[in-house]
N, C-alpha and C positions, 0 to 999 in steps of 0.2 A: 503493499499499499504506499510505500515511500515515494513512488513516482505516479504522475497523473493526478487528477483531481478526485477527491472523495465525494461521492454522491450523497446529498443531504435531503431528507424529507423532514418537514416541519409540521408541528401540531400546535395550534393556537386555541386558547380559551377566550381571548378578547381581541378586539381590533388592535389595541395597543401592543399586545403580545405578538400578533402577526407582524406588525410593523417592525418590531424589535428583532424578531427571527430573520426577517428579510434583510434588515440593515446589517446584522451580524454575518450572515451567510455571504452576502455580496461583498463585504469588506475584506474577505479572505480570498487570495488568489489560489488557495488549496482546495476550495469547495465548489461544487456544482450543485446549486439548489434546484431540486426537482419540482418543488411546490410546497405549499403550506395548506394543510387541511384543517377544517374546523369541526368536522364530524369525527367522532372516535371510530365509528364503524368504517368509514372511508379511509381514515388514516391507517387503521389496522389492516384492511384489505390491500391497500396500495403498498404498504410496508412489506407485507408478505409477497406480493406480486414483484415488486421492484428489487427488494432486498438491499436497501441503501447501506452504505458504509457508516453512516451516521444518521441518527434521528435527534432532532432538537425539539424539545417539547416545553411548552409553558406548563409548569407543574404546580399542582396544589394537592396536598394529601386529603383535603376535605371532599374530593370527588371519588366515590367508591368505583364508579365505572372506569375512570382513568387508571386507578390502581389495578383493577382487574385486567384491563387491557395491557398494561405494562407487564403484568405477571405472564400473560399469554405470549407476548412478544419476546420476553426473556427466554422462553422455552423454544419458540418457533424461529427466532433469529439470534442465536447465541453470539454471532460475530458482528452484529450491529452495535456500534458504540452509541449509547443513549446519553444525551447531555440534557439535564433538567435546568430550566431557568425558573427560579422561584423567588418569592418575596420572603418566605419564612426562613428564619435562621435557627429554628428550634432543632436541637439535636435529635429528637425523636423523629422528626420529619426527614432529616438527612439520612438517618439510619434506615428508615423505611424505604426511602428511595434507592439506597445502595442495595438493599435486599431484593428490590424489584429489578435489579440489573442496571441501574443508572451508574454510568462510569464517571461522570462529572456532574457535580451539583453546584451550580453557579447562582450567586445572589444577584438579584436585579438591583443594581446600584450604579453609582457614577463610574466604578472601575470595571464594569461588566465587559466592555469592548476588549480591554487588555487581558482580562481573565479568560475570555472566550478564545482569543488568539492563542494564548498559552495552552489551553485545553486542546485546541485543534492540533497543535504541534505534539503534545503528549500522546494523543490518541493515534497519531500516525506512526509512532514508534512501535516496534514489535512488542507484543505482550508475552510475559513469561508463560510458557506452555504452548506458544505458537510453533516453536521449533524445539527439538530435543536440546537440552543444555547439559546433559551429562550421560553417564553410563551406569548401568547396574551390573555388578559382578557378584555372582553367587559362589560361596565357598560351602561345600558340604562334606562331612565326614561320613564313613560307613557305619560308625556307631559312636556312642557318647564316649568322651574322655580320650580322644585320639589327637587333641590339639588344634582342632578346627578353629576355635575362637582365637587362639594365639596367632595362627596364620592369617586370619582375617584382620586382626589388629595391626600386625606388621605390614600386611599388604596395603591397608588403608594409609598407614603412616608413609610408606614408601611412595604411594601414588600422590599424596599431598606434597611431598618434597620434590618429586620429579616434575610435576605439572604446576607447582606453586599455586594451587587452588584448594578450596575447602573440600573436604570429604566427609560424608556422612556414613556411619557404620551402624547397622542394626543387627543385633545378635538375638 
């Protein structure tokens, strides 16, 4: 995703929210705004059809239908990065949004433009788990008490020294 533009689909609760999403999306050379929906059903249908790289939503936790839709999208579109634009700074609301799959929770304030640009750059970076970042090596003895744990500990230490990286050992 590091080259080319990221396709973005927006969802607005209000006219002002739609204008804000439009302004933010067009201000970035990294984004291609596909449209802004005001109907939850249409936003969900179009998101599943288009599979955008990013969804920017005007978020409020007081709308159960919005919460339900985000839960369904989290399952249906696990690779779509959801950015929530919200007025609430309540920790419970932020936690709820993150549990619903929101990757970036941005407050609607005077610093939103800068925060949004930083979020776009962060979301374009590879996410841990996108590519393998390590190896799994299994050590197994034919019976208990033959020194398998000692071999595993020594192998883990040697690997950490040779590759100058962290090693996890599970016994």
